[in-house]
C-alpha positions as CSV (number, residue, x, y, z in Angstrom):
1,M,29.3,25.2,-69.4
2,T,30.7,22.5,-67.2
3,P,32.0,19.1,-68.6
4,L,29.6,15.8,-67.3
5,A,33.0,14.1,-66.7
6,V,33.3,16.7,-63.5
7,Y,30.4,15.1,-61.8
8,I,31.5,11.9,-63.1
9,R,34.7,12.4,-61.1
10,A,33.0,13.5,-58.3
11,I,30.5,10.3,-58.4
12,H,33.6,7.9,-58.6
13,G,35.4,9.6,-55.9
14,M,38.2,11.0,-58.0
15,P,39.5,14.6,-57.5
16,S,36.8,17.0,-58.7
17,R,35.5,20.4,-58.2
18,A,32.1,19.2,-58.1
19,T,30.9,18.7,-54.5
20,L,28.7,15.6,-54.0
21,L,26.0,16.3,-51.4
22,S,23.9,13.2,-51.3
23,R,23.6,9.8,-53.7
24,E,20.6,7.6,-53.2
25,C,20.8,3.7,-55.0
26,A,18.8,1.1,-56.0
27,E,19.4,-2.3,-57.1
28,E,17.7,-5.1,-59.2
29,T,18.1,-8.1,-60.4
30,G,16.5,-10.0,-63.2
31,C,16.5,-12.4,-66.2
32,D,15.5,-12.0,-69.3
33,D,15.7,-13.6,-72.4
34,A,19.7,-12.9,-73.1
35,G,20.2,-14.3,-69.3
36,C,20.5,-12.8,-65.8
37,F,21.6,-8.8,-65.1
38,V,22.5,-6.4,-62.0
39,S,20.9,-3.2,-62.4
40,R,22.0,-0.3,-60.0
41,R,20.2,3.3,-60.3
42,T,22.1,5.8,-58.6
43,L,20.7,9.6,-58.0
44,C,23.4,12.2,-57.4
45,R,22.8,15.8,-55.7
46,F,25.8,18.1,-56.1
47,A,26.1,21.5,-54.4
48,D,25.5,23.6,-57.2
49,G,21.9,22.2,-57.6
50,V,23.1,19.6,-60.4
51,T,21.4,16.6,-60.4
52,I,22.6,13.3,-62.4
53,Q,21.4,9.8,-62.5
54,Y,23.8,7.1,-63.1
55,D,22.5,3.9,-64.3
56,V,25.0,0.8,-64.4
57,E,23.4,-2.8,-65.9
58,R,25.7,-5.8,-65.8
59,D,25.5,-9.5,-66.5
60,D,25.0,-11.5,-63.8
61,A,27.6,-14.2,-65.1
62,P,30.9,-14.2,-64.7
63,Q,32.8,-12.2,-67.5
64,E,36.4,-13.0,-69.0
65,G,38.8,-10.6,-70.2
66,A,40.1,-7.2,-69.3
67,C,37.0,-5.0,-70.7
68,L,33.5,-5.9,-69.2
69,S,30.5,-5.5,-71.0
70,C,28.3,-3.5,-69.3
71,L,25.5,-0.6,-70.0
72,L,26.6,2.6,-68.3
73,L,24.2,5.7,-68.8
74,C,24.9,9.0,-67.0
75,R,21.9,11.4,-67.5
76,V,21.5,15.1,-66.2
77,L,18.1,15.5,-64.4
78,E,18.5,18.9,-63.1
79,T,20.9,21.4,-64.2
80,G,21.4,23.4,-61.2
81,E,22.9,27.2,-60.7
82,G,25.5,27.2,-63.0
83,D,25.7,27.8,-67.3
84,G,24.9,24.0,-67.9
85,V,26.2,20.5,-68.2
86,S,27.6,19.2,-71.6
87,P,26.6,16.5,-72.6
88,M,23.7,16.2,-71.0
89,R,23.6,12.4,-71.8
90,K,25.8,10.0,-72.3
91,R,26.2,6.4,-72.7
92,F,28.5,3.4,-72.6
93,E,28.7,0.0,-73.7
94,S,31.8,-1.3,-71.6
95,D,34.0,-0.5,-68.8
96,C,36.8,0.1,-71.4
97,Q,35.1,2.4,-73.4
98,F,33.7,4.5,-70.1
99,R,37.4,4.9,-68.4
100,F,38.8,5.8,-72.1
101,W,36.4,8.7,-72.6
102,L,36.8,9.8,-68.8
103,A,40.7,9.9,-69.2
104,L,40.5,12.0,-72.4
105,Q,37.9,14.5,-70.4
106,S,41.0,16.2,-68.7
107,D,40.1,19.4,-67.0
108,P,42.7,21.7,-65.3
109,A,40.2,23.0,-62.3
110,D,39.8,19.0,-61.2
111,K,43.6,18.4,-60.2
112,P,43.8,18.7,-56.4
113,S,45.7,22.2,-55.0
114,S,49.1,21.7,-54.2
């Protein structure tokens, strides 16, 4: 199994053993009872056949503090040629939660070669 974090690192331009082939982005803004928001959906395709949908939704209003509230959702749509991806879905409620989880997901294969 390949950790989902391997693909998320590649999506964010961090060192990763996954090779990102393409990305398609769509952005939407809207308002509901809670206020206005900006939503971005990114479809990422990788060399090994994995396809990941990466959704981010943030309030349009400025926020204060170090940890911004948002919704980040990563879903594996296609598992490709390998042994699969784990987990197949991951949800985060803030930037801090996302960064903390990603920091804990160390993978020696993602380190740049010297």
